[in-house]
N, C-alpha and C positions, 0 to 999 in steps of 0.2 A: 364563520365557524372554524374552530381551532383544527389545525394541520397537525396532527401528531403522528410520529412514526414510534412505534416500540422497537428500539432497536438493540442488537446483541453483538458484542465482540467474542470471537470465539476462539481464544489463545489456545496454542499448541505447544506440548512439551515437545522433547526431542523427536526426530524421525530417524532411525537407524539406517545405515547404509542398507542393510538386509532387509528392511522391512519392506513388504509390497503395496502396491497400488490397492489391492483390494482390502489388506490391512488399515491402511491409511484412510481410505473412503469410510471404513466402518467407524473409525473415530470422529470423522467430520458429522456423519449421520448422528451418532450419539449425541454429540454437542448441538446440533440441530435440533434435535428433539427437546432436550434441556430447555435450549431457548425457546422453543414453543411451548413448553409448559409454564415458561414465565410470561407467557403473552407476545413473545417477539413475532414481527411480521418480517424482519430483514435481520440476516445474519452475516457479519463480516470475518471471513475466514482470512488468514495470512498470505504473505509472500510465498510462492513455491510450496503450496498446501500439501503437495502430493508425493513429495520426495524429501530426502535430505539436502543439504545446502551443498550439491556438489561442487561448485566453484572454489572450495577450500582444496581440491587436490587438481595436479596435472594428469589429465586423461588423454592418453595416447590413442586408444582403439576407439575408431569411429563408432563401432557398433555399441561399445559399453557407453560412450558418450550419448549416442541418440536414445538410449534406454531411458534416458531422465525426462525426455520432452514428450510433450503430447502432439500428436498428428492431427488430432480431430477433438472437437469439444461440443456435446458430450462424445466420448468413445466408450467401448464396451465396458472398460472397468469405472470409469464414472459416471456412466448413466444411472447407476442406482442412488446417487447422490440427488441428480436432477428429477428422477422419478419420486424420491421421498419428499423433496421439496413441493412438488405439486401436490402430493397428496396431503401434505400438512399445510398448504398455503403460506408457505416461508419463502421468500427470496433471500438471494446471497450475492455477496462478491467473493470471487474464488480467483487466487493467485497461483500460476504454474509457469513452467517452462514451453514455450511453444517451438515447434519446428514445423516450417511451412515452405513450399515451393512458391516462388514468387519472383517475377522478372526472369523465370527460366533459370532459376539456381536456389539451392538450400539456403533457408534464412532461419536464424534462432532469434527469438525476443524472449525478454523476461516480461509476461504478459498477466493481466487480471480481466476477468469478466464480471458484468453484473446481469444476474439473472432475477426474472420477476418471479411473483408467486405462482404463475401458472407453469413454471419450469423453462419458459422460453428465454433466450439471450436478448437482454434490452442494449447491451453496448460492450465494446471492448478498448482496452488501453495496453498499450506497450512502454515499458519504463524507459524514460528519457535519460535520466541521469545518472550512468551507468558508474559506480565506484571501483576502486581496486586498480588492477594492472591487466595486461595482455599477456605478460610475460611472467614466470615465476620470480619471485624476490628472494634473496639470499637470506639465511639466518630467521626465517620464519616458520614457526611451528605449524600454522595454517596458512595457505594462500588465500587471496582474494582475487580470483581472476574472472570476475564479471565481464570484462572487456575482452576476454579471449573466448567465451563462450556465448555471448550475446551481443546483438549490435543495437545502437540506440533506438529507440521506439520512433516508428514513423507515422503514426496517428495523431500527434499533438494532444494536448490537453482539452479533450472534448467534454461536454455534459450532457445528460439525457433527462428526459421527463420519466418518471417513475416514483412509486410509492407516495403520490400525492405532491411531489416535489422536483426540485432540479438537482440531479444527483451527479457527483463527479468521482474520478479515480487517480489515484496516483499509486506508486509502489518506493517504499523503503528510502533509499536516498534522496528521492524526489522530495520527501517532507523538509528537508534541509534548505530549500531554495526558494525564496519568497516567490519568485515567477511563477512558481508551480500552482499556488493559491491564487496569485493574482489574475493569471490567465483564465482560470476558472469563475474567479470571482466577477471578472469582467462580463461573464456571461450568466451571471445571475445565480451561481452554485449555492445551494442551501446545505447540502450534506457531502462532504468528502471522505472515502472510504479508502483505506490502505492499509496493506499488511506489510511486515518487515522480518528481515533474519538478519540481526545486526549484533556481530561478535564485540566483544570487550577489547579485542586488540587490533580493532580495523585499522589505526593510523600508524601504529608502531611506536607513537610518541606517548609515555607513560603519562604525562601531564595532561594531554588531551583525551587519552582513552579512559583515565580516571574520571571524566567528565560525562562519559557516555550517557549514563542514566540522565542526568541533567539535561544534557543537548536534546535527547530522546523527546521529553515532554515539553522543551522550550520551542523547539520547532514547530510542534503541532499546536500548541497554545497559542503561538504568535500568528500562524497561519489561521486559526479559527477566528481570532479577536480581530485581525486586521482587514479581513473578507467577510465579517458577519456571516460564519458558516458553522455547522457542526463539523466535527471531524471526528472519525474512529478511526484509531490505530490499533491493530491486532499483530502481537508478536507471534514469532516460533522462537522459543526460549529455552533456556536451561542448558546442559552440558550435552552437546549433541556431537558424537564422534571425536569426544576431546575438546572441542571447541565451546567456551562460554559465551552464551548469547542472552542479551539482556531481554527482560519481559515487560513489565508495566504496562501491559495492554490498556489503553484507556478510552473513554468516550467525554470529548470536550465540547463545550457549550460554546456557541457564539461570543459569549463573554470572556471566553479564554480560560473558563473555569473547568477544572475536571469534575465530571459528575459521577463517574464510575471508574474503578481502577482495580485490574487483577492483582492479587496477592502471591499468587504461587509461582512456580517456574514449571508447571505441568499444565495440562489440558484444562482449560478454566473457561466458564462463561459468565460474563457481566452483561448486565442490561442496564436501559436508562429509556425513560420517557422523554423523546425528543420533539419538542415543539418547535415547527420551522418558523414560525411568525416570531419566535425570538430573534432569528437572525434578520428578519425584515426590519426590525425596530433599530437594530445598529446599521443596516444598510441605508436607513432614511434619516438618520441623524449624524452620528461620529463620522462613519464611513460612506457618507454620500458621495459616490464617484462623480456623479454630474454636477454637482454643485461644489465641492471642494477639492477634487484632484485637479492637479494642474499638467496635463501630457504635454503642454508647450514647453514647459520648463525642461523636461526630459529631451525633448527634441533638440533644443538649443545646446545641450550638454553633448548630445551625440555630436552634431554639426561641427561642435568645436573639438571633438575629440576628447573631450574629457576637461574639467575646470582646473586642472592642476598643471601649473607651469611646469615647462621641463626643468630638470636641475642645471644648475650653473655650471658651466666648464672650468 
């Protein structure tokens, strides 16, 4: 019997600094309803979908900083999204800034959750690969201070059963690292969901930043193909508080092919019919890890501390 997920990526246009949670949640609900009208049973929202991308600023006031984080999920302002998801029978991935008390101290994470069609949380992920800086950098129009406002995720790259398959999550910069997909691939992942807020000036090097759109798709297509998995990448995009951010939200098949792509820099819903068994064929042939992967070779390289000889004196 075919295992089909009708999935949607719900791209977001800019969120203003002054926009309230209530306003933002209304936008998310509107896109969820659009996705449902197209037959979707799973909607992938973006990274930090409830607020503007606040790491672009130096924020000294602790109360102001805390206002960007969620202390519970769902909370009073986000509960309507969960209730509507349950009413519609639509699950979702949601990215947000998380503030928790763990190990007796205040901790901050860039987090995503996967919610089932019954409105219950299936799994939680915390972003591992934090880009940017901990201290403001000179001569930058906008800062990228994720290392100042978040700590690396402590939950690893897990997978969860849901929607008839094996589901995985990551966030933004995680998509550039091959180990992100491979760790989930070794657990049999069949669909990876990720949101991103990616500015065009994130490295400060014009030659690299000029390839931002190319690298955005390259990393997701490679991860999908090399691990036989669907990848759904959803952007927050457009010009947000003066910062230009890439769009190009996509749904990528296990073949590495893009089967749906956003064409705007605004709120936009794209959908695709995702056959999970397509990934199975790739994992049973080209990327059959049990038959063709050679972990022993990696172990030997690690034990030798790399295969490159030291430079001559």
